[in-house]
N, C-alpha and C positions, 0 to 999 in steps of 0.2 A: 559489422554493423550491432551481431549478436553480442560480438564480445564487448563493444566500448558498453552497449545497455548493463551488461553484467558486472563491468568492473565500475560502473554510477550508481549502481545501485546497490553495490558489494560499501564502495563509500560512505554513501547514504546512512547506511546500516550502524558502521563503526563510529560514523560521528556522533549519532543518537545514542552507543552502546557506552561509549567513553564517556561524555556527560552526565547519562541518567545515572550511573555507576557511583560517578562520583559525588553527582547531587546528591544521592540516594545516603550516601554517608554523612554528607554534612546537615543533611535535613534532620536522620537518623537523633544524632549530636543533638542540634539543636530542640528538635519534640523531648528530650530527655531533660534537659536543663530548663523548660520554660511549664512542661505541661500542658501545651498548646496543642486540641487536636487538629486543627487546621495544618497544623505543620506535621502531625504524626500521618494524615491521610496524606498530605503531597508526601511523605517519607514511601508510605506505603506505594504511592502510586510510582515514585519513581523506579523502586525496585521490580516492580511490575513490570514497568517499560525496558529495564533492563533486561529483565530476562524474556519477557516478548521479542528483543533486540537479534537473541541468541537463537530463539526459537525462526525468526523470521530467515539469517542465515543458516539456520540449518534446513530451510526449503529450499533457499538458494540453491545451497550446495547439491541436494538431492534432486532438484529439476533438471541437474546437469548429466544425472548419470544415463549412460547410454539404454537403446532399447534393446527389450530380449523378448521371449517366447512369449512371456506373460504378458507384457506390458509392448505391442508391438508397434505402437505412438510411441514409447518414453513416456519418460515422469514427471512431464513438462507441469502438470495440474499440480505436483505436490507444493509448489509455490502457492497457488490456491489456499490450499489443504490448511497449510501452518497462519497464512496471512488470516484464515476465518477462524484458527484456532487463538490466533494473538487477538485479535476483535472482541471473542467472549472473555476472553484472562483480562482485559481491559474493562468491560462491564461490570465482572464479577468482582474480582481482584483490587479494580480502581475504582467504580462508580460505587459499586452498594457497599463498600467497607467503608469509604467515605462519608455515605447519609448512614451507615449505622453510626461509625462514629460521631459524626454529629449531633446525631438522633440522644445518643449514649449522654453526649459531654450537655446535651439540654435538661435532659433528668436530671445528671447529677455534676453538677455545676464545679467545678475548682479554681481555685486561684491562679492566676498564671504570671508568672514571673520572669525577670531579665528578657522581657521582650524585645531588649534592644537585639540581644543575639541572632532572635528567630530574623528580626528584618535584614540585619547584616546578611544572614545566610538567603533569603528568599531574594533579595538584590543581588547579590553574586551567585544565584540558581539561575535569575534570569537571563544574565550576562550569558552563562554557559550556554542554556536551552536555547537562546537568542543565535548564538555561533552553530549550535547543532540545526534548526531551522534554516541560518542562509548555507550550510552545506546542502544541508537537502532541498532547496529551492536551488542551488548551483547545479545538482544533479540532473535536478531535472531538465534544467535549461538545456543541459547537453543531450538530452533524449528528445523533447519535444522539438528543439531548433527554433524555428521561427512561426512554429502553432502559437497561438494566444493559449496564455495560462488554462482560462476555464474550457476552453477547446480541448487542451490535453487533458483536463482530469474530469473530464465527461465520457469520452472515449478510451482512457487509455486501460491498455490490459497489461498494463505492470502493477501489480498487486501491493508489492512490499514497497516499490515508492509511495504509493498512497497510503500505505499504513505509517508509514514513518511522518510522513506529511502530516497524517491526521493526529501522529501520537505527538509530535513536537507543537504543535497549534494548540492541542488540550493542554500542555505541560503549560505556556505561556500563557495561556488562559485562567489556569489553577493557580499559577501564581501569582496573576495580579490578585484575584480574588484574595488569596490568602493574604496577603501584604494590606488590603483595605480592610479585609477585616478584622486581623490583627493590629493597625493602628487604631479602628475604632474602640477596639477592646481595650487598646492600651490608653487611650482617650478618656475612656469612661469609666473605665476600671470594672466594665462589667463583660463578664467571659462568656456569655450568652452569643455576642457579637462572633467569638471564635468559633462556637459551635453552626453557627447557621452560614458561617464560612466553610467551612466542614459539608457540609449538606449542599450548597451550593457548585463545589469541585465536584462533588457526584454528580449529580446532576448534568455537567459540563460534560465529565468523561463517559456517562450513557446514551446522551445526544451523539458523541463523536463514533461510539463504538458502534452505536447505533448506524450511525451512515457509511463506518468501513464495512461492515456487515452486508452490509445491502448493496454494495458496490462490487464486494467480491462474491455474493449469490449468485451473481446470473454468468462469472465466470468458473465456479464450481460447475452449473449444471450444463454449459457448453456456449458459449459465444462466439461468435465473427468474428474476421481480423477485425484490424483498425479500420476506418474509413478509407484513410489514406491506400493502407494495403491494396482493400478490393480497388477502388478507385485506379491503381497503375496496374493491376492483374484486366480486369475489365478493359484499360486503352492498349497494352498490350496486345490482347486475346485479337481486337478491333482490327489492329496493325496486318493480321494473316489476310492476305489476300485467299486461299486453298480453303476460308470459314467462309460459309455462306451465311449460317446465321445460328445465334447463341441462344439456347433453350433455355440456359442458367446454368449457375456457378456458386456456388459455397464453401465457403472457407471456416475451418474453426478454429481458435488459438489454445494452443497448446503450452503453457508459459510463453518462453522467448519465441518459440515458435509457430508456424503456422502449415496446415495443413489447405490443400483446394483441391475442390474434384469440381469437376464442368463436364457437361452436355451439349455438344456443337451437332451443327450440322456440316456436313464440309461438299464441297462442289461437285456436282455428281460427274462431271467427267472422268474424275481420279481414278485411279485404280488403288485396290488394296493395298498395294507396295507402297505408292506414293503417299497415300493416305497417311498409314502407319509411321512413314518416313517425314509427315511436314509433322505428325503428332510429336514423335521423340523431340523433334525438334523445338517445338513450341516451350515443349517443358522445362527442355535444356535451359533454352531464354527466359523465359519466368523464373527460376533459380537464381540465374544468374543476374536477373535485374531486381526482382523484389526482394527487399533485405528479408532473414530468417524464412523463407518458402524452403520446407522440407520436403514436402510431401506436395508428390502433383498427379492428379486422376483425370485424366480426358476420356472422355468416353463420346465418340460420333456414333452418330443417330441419325433417324430421320425424320421422328417424331418426339414429342416431349413425351 
């Protein structure tokens, strides 16, 4: 399961990287020919997204490093760190620059030329970004299984897929806005519409980056495992006849891996040896049946 999730995430990142890099080059060429602020904002956005995919992949690889003495629970949270960095870059390099470029064009409007080139590039970019978005949704489908999409988005602990999805959606919205305002600028001959388009693109990117940062914040602080994993753990523990009562279970997500700590009350007639054997058997069963459960600490007690 962990390998499958890792591969799906890596593929989604690769789709986005290839699409964004090709689009960035085309947008830069079109921005230079047309003098369009919206097109320049879109080019910077695509370059930022390309760099972001590289950072996401770096985080994905680093999170797979084995545990050591300094990091006994591994490096899983590095994926959250790099995802948060991507959200900040999307906010600054994408959103703020687009707004700055739009305000600059409003204050110093310049005539636009050969807008048909920008329109063609934007339409092609929409097709490429659409393929990237489709690829991301396809990989998300593999990970979420039969769960409704909204439920997966609310509860998922996979920060990379959330970031890729947010970037792809933001890119499509930005392209639609840029195309609409460029068409208005071409029809009216007024470059102000192009500047307004750049500002609107920046606002969209800031909203998306804020959402992504908010979703990742709880993962950085320390978030429990997916509710489905918690339900599976509780169900397995409830099946054990040797356990009289469960005081508390705590789960913490570390990238793709989960840690479990549980305090339980064993049947009073059991000897210490029997209780130890029962707990060891329970830990083995939990790791076998619960995907990505890497650490398991079961504490027997008589009070909470």
